[in-house]
KEMI-451247 format. One record per residue: residue number from 0; residue in one letter; x, y, z of N, C-alpha, C, O in turn. Coordinates in nm, 3 decimals. Last residue first. Example, Ala and Ser with C-alpha at 12.3 -4.5 7.8 and 13.67 -1.06 7.14 Angstrom:
2
+-----+------+---------+---------+---------+---------+---------+---------+---------+---------+---------+---------+---------+---------+
| seq | type |      nx |      ny |      nz |     cax |     cay |     caz |      cx |      cy |      cz |      ox |      oy |      oz |
+-----+------+---------+---------+---------+---------+---------+---------+---------+---------+---------+---------+---------+---------+
|   1 |    S |   1.285 |  -0.225 |   0.708 |   1.367 |  -0.106 |   0.714 |   1.290 |   0.003 |   0.787 |   1.341 |   0.114 |   0.804 |
|   0 |    A |   1.319 |  -0.569 |   0.780 |   1.230 |  -0.450 |   0.780 |   1.320 |  -0.330 |   0.780 |   1.424 |  -0.332 |   0.846 |
+-----+------+---------+---------+---------+---------+---------+---------+---------+---------+---------+---------+---------+---------+
//
This chain:
80
+-----+------+---------+---------+---------+---------+---------+---------+---------+---------+---------+---------+---------+---------+
| seq | type |      nx |      ny |      nz |     cax |     cay |     caz |      cx |      cy |      cz |      ox |      oy |      oz |
+-----+------+---------+---------+---------+---------+---------+---------+---------+---------+---------+---------+---------+---------+
|  79 |    A |  -0.318 |   2.902 |  -0.169 |  -0.197 |   2.886 |  -0.086 |  -0.122 |   3.015 |  -0.073 |  -0.018 |   3.019 |  -0.007 |
|  78 |    Y |  -0.523 |   2.924 |  -0.347 |  -0.551 |   2.960 |  -0.209 |  -0.429 |   2.949 |  -0.119 |  -0.438 |   2.985 |  -0.002 |
|  77 |    A |  -0.408 |   2.832 |  -0.578 |  -0.459 |   2.968 |  -0.577 |  -0.486 |   3.016 |  -0.436 |  -0.473 |   3.135 |  -0.407 |
|  76 |    E |  -0.355 |   2.565 |  -0.523 |  -0.242 |   2.658 |  -0.533 |  -0.289 |   2.802 |  -0.528 |  -0.216 |   2.888 |  -0.479 |
|  75 |    V |  -0.617 |   2.466 |  -0.540 |  -0.545 |   2.459 |  -0.413 |  -0.428 |   2.556 |  -0.414 |  -0.404 |   2.624 |  -0.314 |
|  74 |    V |  -0.671 |   2.514 |  -0.812 |  -0.753 |   2.576 |  -0.709 |  -0.680 |   2.578 |  -0.575 |  -0.680 |   2.679 |  -0.505 |
|  73 |    V |  -0.476 |   2.351 |  -0.932 |  -0.476 |   2.494 |  -0.958 |  -0.555 |   2.567 |  -0.850 |  -0.512 |   2.671 |  -0.801 |
|  72 |    R |  -0.555 |   2.097 |  -0.844 |  -0.423 |   2.148 |  -0.807 |  -0.418 |   2.298 |  -0.825 |  -0.362 |   2.368 |  -0.740 |
|  71 |    K |  -0.800 |   2.072 |  -0.974 |  -0.798 |   2.071 |  -0.827 |  -0.665 |   2.131 |  -0.778 |  -0.664 |   2.207 |  -0.682 |
|  70 |    K |  -0.715 |   2.066 |  -1.239 |  -0.801 |   2.175 |  -1.192 |  -0.798 |   2.185 |  -1.041 |  -0.795 |   2.295 |  -0.986 |
|  69 |    R |  -0.567 |   1.825 |  -1.232 |  -0.502 |   1.952 |  -1.267 |  -0.584 |   2.070 |  -1.218 |  -0.529 |   2.165 |  -1.161 |
|  68 |    K |  -0.767 |   1.638 |  -1.169 |  -0.652 |   1.656 |  -1.080 |  -0.583 |   1.789 |  -1.107 |  -0.544 |   1.859 |  -1.013 |
|  67 |    F |  -0.932 |   1.661 |  -1.396 |  -0.984 |   1.691 |  -1.263 |  -0.870 |   1.720 |  -1.166 |  -0.875 |   1.816 |  -1.089 |
|  66 |    N |  -0.753 |   1.569 |  -1.594 |  -0.806 |   1.706 |  -1.599 |  -0.861 |   1.750 |  -1.464 |  -0.839 |   1.864 |  -1.423 |
|  65 |    I |  -0.722 |   1.302 |  -1.506 |  -0.607 |   1.393 |  -1.510 |  -0.653 |   1.538 |  -1.514 |  -0.598 |   1.622 |  -1.443 |
|  64 |    W |  -0.984 |   1.209 |  -1.540 |  -0.922 |   1.204 |  -1.408 |  -0.804 |   1.301 |  -1.401 |  -0.788 |   1.374 |  -1.303 |
|  63 |    A |  -1.015 |   1.235 |  -1.817 |  -1.101 |   1.313 |  -1.727 |  -1.041 |   1.319 |  -1.587 |  -1.047 |   1.424 |  -1.522 |
|  62 |    K |  -0.824 |   1.046 |  -1.901 |  -0.810 |   1.187 |  -1.939 |  -0.895 |   1.278 |  -1.850 |  -0.851 |   1.386 |  -1.811 |
|  61 |    I |  -0.934 |   0.811 |  -1.790 |  -0.800 |   0.856 |  -1.752 |  -0.782 |   1.004 |  -1.783 |  -0.731 |   1.079 |  -1.701 |
|  60 |    Y |  -1.181 |   0.798 |  -1.925 |  -1.177 |   0.809 |  -1.779 |  -1.042 |   0.864 |  -1.734 |  -1.036 |   0.953 |  -1.649 |
|  59 |    D |  -1.098 |   0.764 |  -2.191 |  -1.176 |   0.883 |  -2.152 |  -1.171 |   0.906 |  -2.001 |  -1.158 |   1.019 |  -1.956 |
|  58 |    E |  -0.972 |   0.512 |  -2.165 |  -0.897 |   0.629 |  -2.210 |  -0.968 |   0.758 |  -2.170 |  -0.905 |   0.851 |  -2.121 |
|  57 |    I |  -1.192 |   0.356 |  -2.088 |  -1.076 |   0.369 |  -2.000 |  -0.995 |   0.492 |  -2.037 |  -0.955 |   0.568 |  -1.949 |
|  56 |    A |  -1.357 |   0.382 |  -2.315 |  -1.406 |   0.426 |  -2.184 |  -1.290 |   0.446 |  -2.086 |  -1.289 |   0.543 |  -2.010 |
|  55 |    K |  -1.195 |   0.266 |  -2.512 |  -1.236 |   0.406 |  -2.524 |  -1.282 |   0.462 |  -2.389 |  -1.249 |   0.575 |  -2.353 |
|  54 |    K |  -1.184 |   0.007 |  -2.404 |  -1.061 |   0.082 |  -2.430 |  -1.093 |   0.231 |  -2.437 |  -1.025 |   0.313 |  -2.375 |
|  53 |    Y |  -1.444 |  -0.084 |  -2.409 |  -1.385 |  -0.050 |  -2.280 |  -1.258 |   0.032 |  -2.297 |  -1.227 |   0.117 |  -2.214 |
|  52 |    I |  -1.460 |  -0.120 |  -2.689 |  -1.555 |  -0.034 |  -2.618 |  -1.497 |   0.011 |  -2.485 |  -1.501 |   0.129 |  -2.451 |
|  51 |    P |  -1.247 |  -0.301 |  -2.755 |  -1.256 |  -0.165 |  -2.813 |  -1.349 |  -0.070 |  -2.739 |  -1.320 |   0.049 |  -2.727 |
|  50 |    D |  -1.057 |  -0.472 |  -2.522 |  -1.193 |  -0.462 |  -2.576 |  -1.213 |  -0.319 |  -2.628 |  -1.196 |  -0.224 |  -2.551 |
|  49 |    N |  -0.815 |  -0.441 |  -2.401 |  -0.816 |  -0.503 |  -2.534 |  -0.955 |  -0.505 |  -2.598 |  -0.968 |  -0.537 |  -2.716 |
|  48 |    W |  -0.882 |  -0.342 |  -2.152 |  -0.809 |  -0.254 |  -2.245 |  -0.811 |  -0.311 |  -2.387 |  -0.809 |  -0.234 |  -2.483 |
|  47 |    L |  -0.995 |  -0.567 |  -2.035 |  -1.079 |  -0.451 |  -2.063 |  -1.012 |  -0.360 |  -2.165 |  -1.079 |  -0.307 |  -2.254 |
|  46 |    E |  -0.765 |  -0.726 |  -2.010 |  -0.878 |  -0.771 |  -2.093 |  -0.968 |  -0.654 |  -2.131 |  -1.011 |  -0.642 |  -2.246 |
|  45 |    D |  -0.617 |  -0.568 |  -1.829 |  -0.564 |  -0.596 |  -1.962 |  -0.675 |  -0.641 |  -2.058 |  -0.678 |  -0.598 |  -2.173 |
|  44 |    L |  -0.784 |  -0.586 |  -1.608 |  -0.758 |  -0.455 |  -1.667 |  -0.704 |  -0.473 |  -1.809 |  -0.743 |  -0.399 |  -1.899 |
|  43 |    R |  -0.765 |  -0.865 |  -1.564 |  -0.894 |  -0.804 |  -1.598 |  -0.875 |  -0.667 |  -1.662 |  -0.942 |  -0.635 |  -1.759 |
|  42 |    E |  -0.512 |  -0.916 |  -1.479 |  -0.550 |  -0.962 |  -1.612 |  -0.680 |  -0.897 |  -1.658 |  -0.701 |  -0.876 |  -1.777 |
|  41 |    C |  -0.532 |  -0.811 |  -1.221 |  -0.445 |  -0.745 |  -1.319 |  -0.476 |  -0.789 |  -1.461 |  -0.467 |  -0.709 |  -1.555 |
|  40 |    E |  -0.727 |  -0.989 |  -1.101 |  -0.749 |  -0.844 |  -1.111 |  -0.662 |  -0.779 |  -1.218 |  -0.712 |  -0.699 |  -1.298 |
|  39 |    K |  -0.811 |  -1.259 |  -1.066 |  -0.724 |  -1.217 |  -1.177 |  -0.740 |  -1.067 |  -1.206 |  -0.763 |  -1.026 |  -1.320 |
|  38 |    Y |  -1.104 |  -1.178 |  -0.901 |  -1.015 |  -1.286 |  -0.941 |  -0.940 |  -1.241 |  -1.066 |  -1.000 |  -1.191 |  -1.161 |
|  37 |    S |  -1.109 |  -0.846 |  -0.759 |  -1.166 |  -0.958 |  -0.833 |  -1.059 |  -1.063 |  -0.863 |  -0.940 |  -1.036 |  -0.852 |
|  36 |    G |  -1.018 |  -0.615 |  -0.640 |  -1.030 |  -0.736 |  -0.558 |  -1.087 |  -0.856 |  -0.630 |  -1.110 |  -0.960 |  -0.568 |
|  35 |    I |  -1.180 |  -0.425 |  -0.878 |  -1.097 |  -0.423 |  -0.759 |  -1.124 |  -0.547 |  -0.675 |  -1.238 |  -0.579 |  -0.643 |
|  34 |    F |  -1.339 |  -0.396 |  -1.093 |  -1.255 |  -0.515 |  -1.092 |  -1.161 |  -0.517 |  -0.972 |  -1.072 |  -0.602 |  -0.965 |
|  33 |    S |  -1.514 |  -0.175 |  -1.166 |  -1.556 |  -0.287 |  -1.079 |  -1.471 |  -0.413 |  -1.091 |  -1.524 |  -0.524 |  -1.099 |
|  32 |    F |  -1.445 |   0.060 |  -1.279 |  -1.474 |  -0.051 |  -1.370 |  -1.500 |  -0.182 |  -1.297 |  -1.506 |  -0.289 |  -1.359 |
|  31 |    Y |  -1.404 |   0.215 |  -1.046 |  -1.499 |   0.258 |  -1.148 |  -1.540 |   0.143 |  -1.240 |  -1.658 |   0.130 |  -1.275 |
|  30 |    K |  -1.204 |   0.072 |  -0.904 |  -1.336 |   0.097 |  -0.846 |  -1.440 |   0.125 |  -0.954 |  -1.548 |   0.068 |  -0.954 |
|  29 |    A |  -0.995 |   0.075 |  -1.089 |  -1.044 |  -0.053 |  -1.037 |  -1.183 |  -0.038 |  -0.975 |  -1.269 |  -0.124 |  -0.991 |
|  28 |    L |  -0.954 |   0.351 |  -1.120 |  -0.997 |   0.268 |  -1.233 |  -1.060 |   0.138 |  -1.186 |  -1.164 |   0.096 |  -1.236 |
|  27 |    E |  -0.866 |   0.412 |  -0.857 |  -0.988 |   0.473 |  -0.910 |  -1.042 |   0.395 |  -1.029 |  -1.163 |   0.375 |  -1.040 |
|  26 |    I |  -0.630 |   0.261 |  -0.851 |  -0.736 |   0.235 |  -0.753 |  -0.869 |   0.292 |  -0.804 |  -0.973 |   0.226 |  -0.794 |
|  25 |    Y |  -0.486 |   0.387 |  -1.058 |  -0.520 |   0.245 |  -1.066 |  -0.636 |   0.211 |  -0.972 |  -0.728 |   0.139 |  -1.011 |
|  24 |    L |  -0.455 |   0.647 |  -0.956 |  -0.535 |   0.625 |  -1.076 |  -0.577 |   0.480 |  -1.087 |  -0.692 |   0.451 |  -1.122 |
|  23 |    E |  -0.282 |   0.590 |  -0.741 |  -0.413 |   0.652 |  -0.716 |  -0.506 |   0.628 |  -0.836 |  -0.623 |   0.593 |  -0.818 |
|  22 |    R |  -0.061 |   0.489 |  -0.880 |  -0.131 |   0.406 |  -0.781 |  -0.271 |   0.459 |  -0.755 |  -0.368 |   0.382 |  -0.748 |
|  21 |    K |   0.003 |   0.714 |  -1.037 |  -0.032 |   0.586 |  -1.101 |  -0.109 |   0.497 |  -1.004 |  -0.210 |   0.436 |  -1.042 |
|  20 |    E |   0.069 |   0.901 |  -0.841 |  -0.048 |   0.925 |  -0.926 |  -0.093 |   0.796 |  -0.995 |  -0.213 |   0.772 |  -1.010 |
|  19 |    N |   0.302 |   0.779 |  -0.743 |   0.186 |   0.800 |  -0.655 |   0.059 |   0.823 |  -0.735 |  -0.047 |   0.770 |  -0.701 |
|  18 |    E |   0.472 |   0.785 |  -0.972 |   0.429 |   0.657 |  -0.912 |   0.307 |   0.673 |  -0.822 |   0.218 |   0.588 |  -0.824 |
|  17 |    D |   0.359 |   1.027 |  -1.218 |   0.454 |   0.976 |  -1.119 |   0.393 |   0.853 |  -1.051 |   0.275 |   0.822 |  -1.070 |
|  16 |    L |   0.280 |   0.981 |  -1.567 |   0.241 |   1.014 |  -1.430 |   0.350 |   0.965 |  -1.335 |   0.424 |   0.872 |  -1.367 |
|  15 |    S |   0.220 |   1.056 |  -1.902 |   0.322 |   1.024 |  -1.802 |   0.275 |   1.072 |  -1.665 |   0.235 |   1.187 |  -1.648 |
|  14 |    I |   0.073 |   0.932 |  -2.194 |   0.056 |   1.007 |  -2.071 |   0.161 |   0.960 |  -1.971 |   0.187 |   0.840 |  -1.957 |
|  13 |    M |   0.011 |   0.796 |  -2.444 |   0.114 |   0.898 |  -2.430 |   0.092 |   0.992 |  -2.312 |   0.091 |   1.114 |  -2.326 |
|  12 |    I |  -0.139 |   0.576 |  -2.463 |  -0.210 |   0.702 |  -2.484 |  -0.119 |   0.823 |  -2.456 |  -0.165 |   0.937 |  -2.446 |
|  11 |    D |   0.058 |   0.383 |  -2.415 |  -0.022 |   0.376 |  -2.538 |  -0.093 |   0.509 |  -2.567 |  -0.106 |   0.548 |  -2.683 |
|  10 |    R |   0.142 |   0.453 |  -2.158 |   0.233 |   0.470 |  -2.272 |   0.156 |   0.472 |  -2.403 |   0.184 |   0.551 |  -2.492 |
|   9 |    L |  -0.087 |   0.374 |  -2.017 |  -0.047 |   0.515 |  -2.018 |   0.051 |   0.545 |  -2.131 |   0.043 |   0.651 |  -2.193 |
|   8 |    I |  -0.075 |   0.098 |  -2.064 |  -0.190 |   0.175 |  -2.110 |  -0.154 |   0.323 |  -2.119 |  -0.186 |   0.390 |  -2.218 |
|   7 |    R |   0.163 |   0.036 |  -1.931 |   0.151 |   0.011 |  -2.076 |   0.036 |   0.093 |  -2.135 |   0.048 |   0.150 |  -2.244 |
|   6 |    D |   0.092 |   0.102 |  -1.669 |   0.204 |   0.168 |  -1.735 |   0.194 |   0.154 |  -1.887 |   0.214 |   0.251 |  -1.961 |
|   5 |    L |  -0.111 |  -0.088 |  -1.625 |  -0.146 |   0.054 |  -1.630 |  -0.035 |   0.134 |  -1.696 |  -0.064 |   0.226 |  -1.773 |
|   4 |    V |   0.051 |  -0.314 |  -1.621 |  -0.054 |  -0.303 |  -1.723 |  -0.095 |  -0.157 |  -1.737 |  -0.112 |  -0.107 |  -1.849 |
|   3 |    L |   0.202 |  -0.252 |  -1.396 |   0.269 |  -0.267 |  -1.526 |   0.169 |  -0.257 |  -1.640 |   0.199 |  -0.197 |  -1.744 |
|   2 |    I |   0.012 |  -0.262 |  -1.202 |   0.070 |  -0.131 |  -1.230 |   0.144 |  -0.136 |  -1.363 |   0.149 |  -0.037 |  -1.436 |
|   1 |    S |  -0.033 |  -0.537 |  -1.200 |  -0.139 |  -0.449 |  -1.247 |  -0.088 |  -0.308 |  -1.277 |  -0.138 |  -0.241 |  -1.367 |
|   0 |    M |   0.212 |  -0.636 |  -1.096 |   0.169 |  -0.670 |  -1.230 |   0.064 |  -0.572 |  -1.282 |   0.072 |  -0.529 |  -1.397 |
+-----+------+---------+---------+---------+---------+---------+---------+---------+---------+---------+---------+---------+---------+
//
């Protein structure tokens, strides 16, 4: 269920990730926004996304996470 919420969020901001990246991103979001292991964990992400302040923070976090991953991939490929 929580991955479905993340899928919807990614569609809303027009970002496409593979399944492994989605799982990794979900775990990072859950840690950063402190809802990992909480009661109604998947509903919590949906509630945060519907709050305008958290929506902006989640969107910014996702974009920063993707940029970090891309830069990390480029550095690793440069040394390969």
